[in-house]
N, C-alpha and C positions, 0 to 999 in steps of 0.2 A: 396459518398464525406466522408473526413476522420475524424474520431471524435476522434482525439487527440487534444494538447493541442493547445490554441491560444497563437502565439509566437513574442513577441516584440523585435525588433532589433535595438539600439541603438549604437550612436559612438563608446563610452567608456564605463568600468565597472562602474565605478564611475557614469556614468549618468544612467546608467540599474538600478543602487541599487534605485538611489532618485527617479524615475521615478517606479517603483514596488513600495515602501514604499506609494508614493502618493495612486496609483492606487488601491493598496490593502488596505487602511487606517492603514497602519503600520503593518501588519498582515504576509507580505512576508517571506518566510525561503529561504536558500539557499542549494544547491545540488552541486555537481560537474558532469560535462558531459565532458568525453574526458580531464580531467583536468582544465575545464574551468568554473568558477562561475557563476552559472545560480541561478536566483531569480524566486520562485515558489510561487503559492498562487491560490488556486482553481484548477481551468484547464486552468491558465496560466502561462508562461514561457518567462523569461524576459531576453537576453542575451547582454552583451557589448561587441563590437568589440575592436580594438587595432587602431583605423583609418582606415586607407587601408591595408585591410587583403590580398589585391590580386595585386599585381605589375606588370607596365610591363617593359619588358627588349629584349635585343636580345638574340635569341636561342644561346646554348651553344657554338656552330661553332664559332661564332665573338667574344670568350671571350679571345681569343691569340692577345696580344695587337701586337705582334711583327710578327704574321702571318697576320693579317688583316688589310689593310691600314684602316687609317678613313677615308677616303672618301667612302669606301664599306657600312660604316652604314647608310648614307645616306637613299638608297635606300633596305636595309633590313629589312627582317620582323618582324612584333615585337608580340612578345608572353606575353600572362597573366598568372602569375602563383601565386599560394597562398603563401603570406608571412609569415602567422601565420597558418602553419599548423592547430595545434592544436585548436585554434579556428573555423578554416574554417571546421575542422572535427565535432566539438560541433554544430555548426550552421547546416550542412547538417544532422548530425543526429537527431536534434530536427526538422527542416523543412520537413525530410521524411514522419512525420504522422501529420503533422502541419494541425488543421481545421482552421486555419486562421493566416496570419502573415501580422503585421505592421511595418513599418520601421518607426524608430522615430530618425534620424541621425539628425546632424545638417542644419539648414536651411541657406545654401551658397552653391556656386558651389562645392565645395571642398565635403560637407557634401550630397549633390545630387548626386555627383558619389560614394561616400562610398555606399549609398543605391541603387543605381544602383548595385554595386559592389554584396553587397548582395543579390537585387533581383535575379540577375542570377545566383548564388549560389542556392536559393533557388529553382527557376526554374529547376535545372539541377536533382534535386530529387525528384520534386513535381511539375507537369504542370498543375495542376488544382487549387490548392488551391487560393484562394482571396488573392490580397496583396494590402495594402491600403498602405498611406503616410500620417505621420500626421507630422504637422509644427508648432513650437512655438518659442517665444524670448526670453522666460524665462520659468528655470525649478521649477514655484511653482504650488501649488495646481492648484488655478483656470487656469491658461494657458493649462496645461498639460491636465486636464479635458475637458477643450472647445476642445482642439485640437481633442481627442480622440472622441468626441461627434460628431466631423465636418471632417472626414478622408476624402483626396484628393487623389491624382493619383501622382506618381513619374515623375516630368519633366525633361521628355527625352531629350530635348533641353539643359537644362541647365547643365544636366550630362554630354553630348557630348560637351560641352564647357569646363566643367572639363576636360576630358578627351584628348581635341586636347590639352589642355597646358600640361599636363602629356605627350602627345607624342615628341609634340614640344621642352618641356624641355629635354626629354630624347636624341632627337636626336640633336639638338645644343651642349648640354652640353658632351656627350660622343665623339661626334665627334671632336669637339675644345679641349677638353680636351687630348684626346689621342693624335692628333696632337701636340698640344703644349708640351706635356711631353717627346715625342718619338725623337722631335726636340733638344730639350735641355736634351736629356738623362737623364730625372728623371723619374725613373719608381717605383715601390713601395710605401712605404706609402710617399714618396716624390714628388708625382706627381704633376702638375698644371693643377688646377682645373680652366675651365669656364665655362661661360654657358649665357643664354639669356637676364637674366634679373643682373647678375652679372658685366657683361661687361660696359654695361650704367651706373651702379651703380659704379662700379670703377673710370671710365672715370671721373663723375663730383668730387671725391674725388681727383683723382690726378690732374684735372684743376684747385682747388681751390691751391691743394700745390703749383703749378707751378705761379700761382698768387702771393701766398705767396712768394715765392724765388724769383721772378721778383719785388717785390716790390724796390722801391728806396724809402728810408724814406728822409721826409723831417726835416729840424730843425725849430722849433718854441717857444715864448714864451708866457708865459700869467703873468697875474699880479693881485695880490689880494691887498685889505686895510681891515683892523679891523676896525670899526668905531664904534662908542659907542653914546648913549644918555644921558641924565641925570639920566631919569627917568627910561627907559625900560632896559637897558643894552647893551650889545654888539652884534653885529652882521658880518657876512663875508661877504665882496662886491669883484667883481670884474671890473677892467679896461674893457672898451672896446670903440670900434670907429666906426665911420661909413664906410663902405667902399664907392669903387667906384659908387656901385648898389644903395649907400643909406641905405644897411640894417646893422644893427648891428652885429659886427664881433669883436673876443675876442682875435684870433690870432695873435701876431705880428711876421710878417718873416722875421725881418732885426733886426738880434744880436744888431748893434749899438744903433737903434731906441728904440729897448724896453729895454737898459740899460740907455737909455737917459729919457725915460718917467718914470721907474723906479726910478731915482734918483730925477724927479721932484714931485712924489707921497712921497717918503721920507722925501722931504725937507717940504712939506706942513701939517699943524696940523689940519685944520678944512676942511671939503666939506659940501657943503650948499644943502640941498632937491629940486632939479630940480622938480619931479614931483613923485606923487603918485598913483600909478595905482590898482584899486580893484576889483575883478571879480568873481565869481563863475562860477564852470565848472562841469556840470554832469558825471558821470561817473557810464554810464550804467553795469550791469552783464553780465557776459559771456553767450555763446550760450552753448548747452546742447551739451554732449562729445558726439563725433566723434572717432573712432578707434584712427586716427592720432592726435587730440588734447588732448587724453586722455594720449598719450604715450608720450605727449610733456610735460602735467601735471606732470606725474609720474616721468620724467628724473630730471623735475627739483626739485625731491625729493631722486634724486641718483638711480634711477632703470635703467636700460639698457633697450631696447626697447622690448627684449627676455623676460626680467625679469617683466616686466608689465604685456605684454599677459598672460605670464604663467599662473600668478596668477589670473588674471581677469576671466581667462577660469576657473579654479579652482572654483573661487569665483560664477562663474556664473552655473558650474555643481551643487555646491551646492544649489543655490536656489535663493542665495543672491543679483546677480548683472543679469540684461538683457544682451541677447549675446553679447559679446565685439568686433565683426568682425561687423561694419556698418559704412556707410559714412554718414547715417542720422542726421542731425542736429534740427527736427523738431519735438516734441512728437507727436504721434499720437491721435487723435480726443478722442478717448475712453481712454486717460490717464487722472485720475482725480487727479488732484496735491493735493487739499486739502484732498482726500482721502488717499492718498499716506504719506503725512504728519503724518496724526492722527495715522498712524503705529508705528511712534517713538516718539510719544507722554510721551510714559511712560518707556521708555531708559533712562538710567541715564546719558548717555555721549551726547545724541542728543534731549530729552525731551524739554529742555527750551528752544532750539532753533526751535524746531517744535512746541512748543507754541506759540511763539513770531510771526512765521510766520502765524500762523492760525489767528492772530487779524486781518489780512487783510480783507477789506470789500470784496477786489475781489481779485483771483489771476489770474495771466496773463503770464506765462512762457514765456522765450523768445525764440527766435527763429533764428537758423543759416542760410546759405545761399543755404544749400544741404538739401531735401526734396527725401526721396526715401520710397519706399514701403513695402522692405523686412524685413527690422530692425526695431524697434527704437534706438535713442541715447541710451547712456550708463547709464544707472540710478539704484538705488537700486528698489528690488523688494516689498518691504515692508514685508516681511520674514526676521527679523533679526535673524541674530546670536548670540550665547553667546560668550562674547569675549572671554573666555577662549579654546573655540574650534578653534581658529584661533591663527596661529601663529603671530609674532610681524609684520611682511613683509603683510602678508593676511589681519589684520587688518588695517594698517596705506593706504593700495590701497583702502577698504573697505570704509575708513571713506573720502578719497579722492573723490570716486563716490558719497556718500551721500552728501557730502558739496557742489559739484559741481552741483548737485540738489537743495539743499535749494538754491544755489546761483542762479540758472536760475528762481524761482518762489520767489527773494528777491526783495525790493524796488533798485532802483538807490540809490549811493551813492553821495554826493556832497562836493566839493572841496571849500574852499576859496581860491585865489590866490593875493598875494599882490606882486607887483613891487613898487621897490622904484629906484630912479636915482638920485643920488648926484651928484652935480659939483664944481670941483676946477676950477676957475677962473682965466685967464689970470697967468699961471705959464710958465715959461720959458723952455723950453725942447731945449738942447743943442747937436745937433749930427755931427759929423765929424767936432767940432768946429763951426759950424754953429748955431746960437741961434734962436727961434721962439717963438712967444707967442700964445699959447694955451690954450681951456676950456677942461680938463682933465675931463672924464666923468666915474663913476662907478655906478653898478646896483647891486641891492640885489632882488633874488626873493625868496618870502617864501611861502609856503603851509604848510593848515590846512585841516583834515577832519572834516567838519561841522555835516555831516549827514554820520553813516558808512553803511548804506544801506547794502550791500549784503556782505561788507566787513565783516559783525559781526557774519557770518555763513561760510564764507569762507576765513579762513587766509592765503591764497597761494598766494596771490598778495600784493604788497608792499602797505604798511601804512604810510610808514613813513613821518614825516613831520619835514619841515625846517623855522626855527624860524625868523621870519623878524618883529619886535617892530611895533607899531603903531606908524608912524612920520605922520607931515604934512608939507608941501609946504614952505619954508622959515627955516627951522629946522637947527642950526648950529650942525654939527655931529663933534667928535672926532676922528682922525685918531688915533689909536693907534699902530698899526703894518702896514708894508707891507712886500712883499714877492714876485719874483720872481723865477718864474718854467721854467726851462727850458726843452723842450719837444720833442716829435718827433714823425711824422705820423706814424701809424701801419698799418699794412696789412690787409687783411682781415681776420676773423677768421675763423678756421676750422670749416667746419659743425660738429656739435656733431648729436648724433643719433636721435634725435625727430626732429631736422632742416634737417638732411638728408632725413628723411620721408616724412617731407611735400615736400620738394624738388621733392623728387622721382615722390609722389601724384600730383603734379603740371604738371608734365613733362611725366604723364603717362608710369612711370617705375614700374612695379608689381604691384600688388594689396592691400589692405589691410590687408588681410589674409598672405600674402608672405614679405612684405616688410621687416620686422623686422628677419625673417627667412634668407635671401640674406645677411643681413649683419652679423649677425652672421657667416654664412658660409665664407664670406669674412675674418673675423676675424681665424676661424680655419685653412682656406688654406694658412695662413701667408702674405695676401695681406695688413693688417691691423694690424696696432700695438697702443695702448694706447687709450684713450677717452679724450677729443674726437679725433675719427680714424685719425690716418695719415698714407698714403700709404709707404709701404716698396719700397726696389730698384726692385724688384721684379715685383709689381703693376706695377710701373711706365714702367718696358721695356715691360710687356703683354700689355698695354695701347699704346706703342711706336709705338710696333709691327703691331696690330690694326690698327690704324691710318695708318701708312705708309703702310701696306700691304693690310689690309681689315678692310676698315672701319665699314663696317657694323656691326661687332664684339661688337664695343662700340656705336653702333649708339641709341640714346635715340628714334628717328622716327621710326626704323625699331621695336623696343621693342612695342612702343606705339600702332604702327599699328598693330602689331598681337594682342597684347590685345582687341584692338577696334576689331578685327575680331572674337575674344573668346565670345565678348557680343553681337556681329550679331548674334552666332550661338543662343548665350542662348535665342535669341529674336526670334529664327525662321527665320532670314532673310539670314543665310549661310548653308552652308551645311559643318558637321565634313570632310568629304574627302577632298573640295574645299580648306579650311583653310590651313590643313594639307601636302597638297599636294604641296600647295602655297609655304609654308614655307620649304618644301624640295627643290624646284628648287631656291630660296634664300640660303641657304644654299651652294648648289652646283656651286652658284656664288661665292661664299666666298671662297669655296675652288678653283675655277679656281685661284683666286688671291693670294691664300695663298700657293700652292703648290712648285710653281717656286722659291719664296724664302726661301724655308725650311731651308736651312742651315743659313743664314744670321739669320731667326730669332732665330735659336737653338740658336746661337754665341750669339746674344744679349739677350737672358735670361739666360744664362748661366753666362755670365759677372756680370749680376745683381745680381746672387744668390750668387756669392762669395763677392759681394760688400756688401751685408744683412751679410755677416759672418766676415768681415776684420775688425780685431781691429786696428793695426796700425804695426809698423815696428817690426823685430825681434830683440831682444839686440844685437843676435851671429851673424845674416847674414844679416840682413838689409832688407832681403824680407818678405813678408807681414804674421801676426799672424792671424789666423784663429779659428772659432767655428768649431769642428770637433766632432764626432761621433765614440765611440769604438764598437769594434765588439760585446760588451756587451750592447749596447745601451745607454751607460751614456755619457756624456759632456765634451770634455775638450779642452784646446787651444794647435795649432799645428800649426810647421812652414809651410809656402807654399812651401818651400825650400826642404821637406821631400823628398828621402831618404837621402839626402845631410846633411841637418840639421836638427839634434834631437830635438829641444829644445820644449820644454812644458812647460804648466804650467795647474795645476788643475781647476776645477770649483765643487760646490757645489754638491751634488747629488741629491737635491731636487730642482724641478723645470726645467723650458725650458729656457734656455740661451736668452736675449732679449737685443742688442746693444742699447744704448743711444746714444744721441748727445753730453753729456758731455766727455772731453777729459783727461785722465791726465796729468797736464804740465810735471811733471817730466819724466815718463816714454812713454809720446804722443803714449797711448792706449787708446779707447774709453771705458766707464765703462760699465758694464755688469750688467741687473738687470734680477733675477728670477721668470720667471712667476710659480706659484704655488699656483692657487685660493685665498683665504684668506689670505695664506702665502707667498703671493708674498713677493719679498723684494728686496735690492739694493745690490749688493755685492761689486760695486767700482772697483778698479782698478785690476786685479787679480795679476799684479805685486806687488804691493803694500801689497795685502794682500800674498803673498807669502813671501815676504821680511821681514814684520812682524813677518810671524811666524818664520823665521830661527832667528830673532833676539832676541825673548823670549824665555828664558829659560824655563823649565818645573819645575812646582811649585811641590814637594813633599807633598803630605798629610795625609798618613799614607800606613799601607801594604796593599799587594793585597788581597784579599779575596780566590782567586785560587790558589797561586805559594806563597804567602809571607810567610806563614811557614815553607814549604819543600824547598824552592828555596832562601829566602831572597826578593824577587820581592815587591816593593811598588806601590803604585798609585800616579799618577800625574795630575795637571791641565795643559792641552796639549793645545797648540795652532796649528791648522795644516795649512797646506800650501793652501788650498782648502775654508780658511774662517770660518770652522767650528772649534768648541772645544770640548773638551771633558775630562772625567776622564778614565784614561787609565794606562796599566803597564808600568813600564820602563824597563823591560823586552820584549817589543813587538820587533820582531816577535816571541817569543820563548812563549809569553803569551800572548794573544790576548782579554785578557778580560778590556773591555770599558762601559762606561755611557757615554749618551749624554751630553751636557751643550746648556745652550741657546746659539745662536748667540751674540745678541745685550747686551751690558751693561758691566760693569766692575764686576768682579767675586773678592769678598772679604773673605777671610779665616779670620772665627770669631772664637773668644776662646772657645766658648759652643762645646760639644764635643756628639755625638750620643752615648748612653748607650748601644744599640745594637748590632753598627759597630764600634764603638770606631773613628768614623771618624769626622773630625771638620765640624760643618754647615756654609755653604756657603750662603754670603747676595749678590743680584745682585742690583747693582746702576747704575743710568741712568745721562747723561747728563742734561737731560731733568728736572730742577727741579720740575716741577708738577707732574711728576711721582712718584709714591710710589714707593720705593726700593721693592725688592721680596724678599723675607726669603726663599730661595730655600731650605734650612735646609741639612739635610744628602744629599749627591748625590747617595746612595744608596738606601734610604726609598724615594726619591724623583721620581727615575726610576720606585719602584716598584708602588708606586700612578697612575704614570703613565701609566704604563701597565694595572694595574687596569681599570683605564678609558678606554682606547685601545682595552679593551675586550667588554667593551660595544659599542666600535665605528660602530659596524656592524647594531646595534640600530638608532644610530646616523645618517646612512646615508641615513635611510628613509626622506622622504621630511615631513615637521614637528615635526619630531622628535629631540630636543638638548638637550644638557649635562643635564638638569634638569629632562625633561621630561624622561630620560634614566633612571636617578637616581629613579624616581618614579617608574617605570615599573619594574624596578629590585627589588624594595623592594614589588612592586605585586607578585615576582614570576617569571618575564619575564627576563630571562637573556639572552635572543639571539632573532635572527630573527625566528628561528624556533618556540619556545615557543610563540612569537607572533600571528606567522599565525596559531598558534593551538588553541590558546584561545577565549572561546566564548567573544564575542565583548559587550555584554550587562554586563555581568557579570565584567569583567575588567573595563570598563568604571566605575562602581558602587567604583571599590577598589580604583581607582586613581584619585585624587582628580583634577577637571577642565577640566576634559577629558571627551567627549561627545561618545556615541555609533557608530554614523555615522563616528566621526574623527577615531577611532579604525578599523572599517571597510576601511576606505581609507588607512592609514596604510598598512592593511593587503593585500590590493589591489597592493601599490608599490610595496611589498614584492614578489609576483608572478611576 
């Protein structure tokens, strides 16, 4: 037996560092093996993978889309090849001499498959070494230590389920993507992607859009009256009547009757209290977080599903949260809520709330409907972070999870509801000249929080109260004002990301680990825009083509069945070969339906692609103006009649253009939005922007620093036709000197001048009165400061490093990413206030 090191394999580098720190009692050091960071202590080595380091793909001879028919991929062989060569070489080098190997990847289907991939890589170079598997739901001292004290074996059935998903997704995704792309003649970066889970998800969104587009709004009216008591003040009430079923109804569907009732209300001076109904309602705390409900709660804080899961996974790896991919909503029996609460009592943020919860005689956590045995619900581990070690987003998500745990062990809340009904007796209501005498009724519903219960520790649910004073039957209430509001019924709302994930879960589309990735992929491939997600014309065309020619591509039942088959593999009830072969046969049936309609499908998709890029009529020839891409890759607007019509309009150089529904009344062109991450902005009507630039004269502000002395050039504030602004030389193009200016706001030239450059200082003001003016100053000095900030932007590109942190690092002598990678983490943490050594190591891992 080899007398080499014991090797531990984790799913990611930050998990390796954390586990090494726990098992070595903080003594682990680092070394580089084939360029990969390895943690070492005593006779142990711990290496982190990068998720899947082995991928499945077709052999190279199937790579040429034009030479290989998509249907040929269905029965093509599938190869496994390393996707992270450096990590694979490092693992093999460590495994070759290993005396023992422990696989510590995440405990779920994907984690088991990644563990199996590592197992196979080890076996390639070491057939005899013992290989164990450890599983844990949080990377804490207790759980990791217990897991290594009680090793298990790899669950090859669970891994096979993951591998089946991998292969099936490759088959369906590659074959269908190639077919649609080739049919629509969309190759290169503009290929049309579709997949086993993407299709049904896209159909959900398109179906909802169809409901919205088909919705025929109905007019209705609602009436309100302000009532007032002598002692308790005023409150708002609403008119209601009894419908034919005897139920209270507030909406009046006849406009003439609504006006007539309003006139009768307006003429009345008082209303008598007819009934007072007071009741209390118990408001139970929420169930523990599973993945779907966590994403929903994070969505209410404006985090996308992808952002929320990414942050949660970082917090899990750091040891602060349990595993974030779980269906479970019942805490395990070995979780002691009192012990976990006690861990928070000394914390400045959570201590008071934890102490108040600990005063209860008994602590009984809430339970949801779903109980599984793989992972507990998402909850804090009891190992608390230093707030300075987390970014603002990480802290906000961490606090959300902590407070959700607090809520699940808190008391019920109690609300008091008060309903007051007032009557205006014997009022004359005249409709179409026909008077009737009626009793008009008004109601007011008030509520107040009597016992806050869990709301005291979980502020994410509404606690708004509605005031209605304490009145008694028979009281006369003064009517101080009446209003009538004309309204329309509203179409169903688009799915928000969290609601979409809930719907996918109910229908069995995807898994807790893949649903948020699916939505992100639909955005990336141009199927969705905006948030809540709205389908593009391309999305509608793909769904329509699938429905007409091969509805299984967008069938939720088909995808749900495949998911069930993979669960059966994991349970040992079905074989890998059985499920993958059945999927191949199903895909062959799909292609039988698709192949005969290839040209029709291609034309349909091409038309939708054009519609997604059409702004409106060309002012010169009347043909369509389209968003086009130049040979250099930049976007502009050109006429569909080219080369007969050469009319063009420029677009900003920043961002990817997205057409909005809003249309310019003057030019009948759709407005344009530029998607550029945090710098996303609305460009508006491109013709208006170009016309405004043509009409605005340059404003000269001084001599050109490059050519002023020799050629008399001057610099001026210029408005460009693409909507941008700059300070540029009046001798352009002979002199190309320029400085950027902000796109938004009015630029004022002040009387103050820069002593160094002699140029006037500039002030940017905004239409929003609440927004402070920006003292931009000398444009040359401003640009110099901007460049200095940009020089540090490489540091800011690392997750968790913002502008202020980058400044702190530069003060500590870290000028760039290379310097950060070479720095000693402990020494740097000691020099930079508010930054821990583990955080520095996270940055270094990201930099790698």
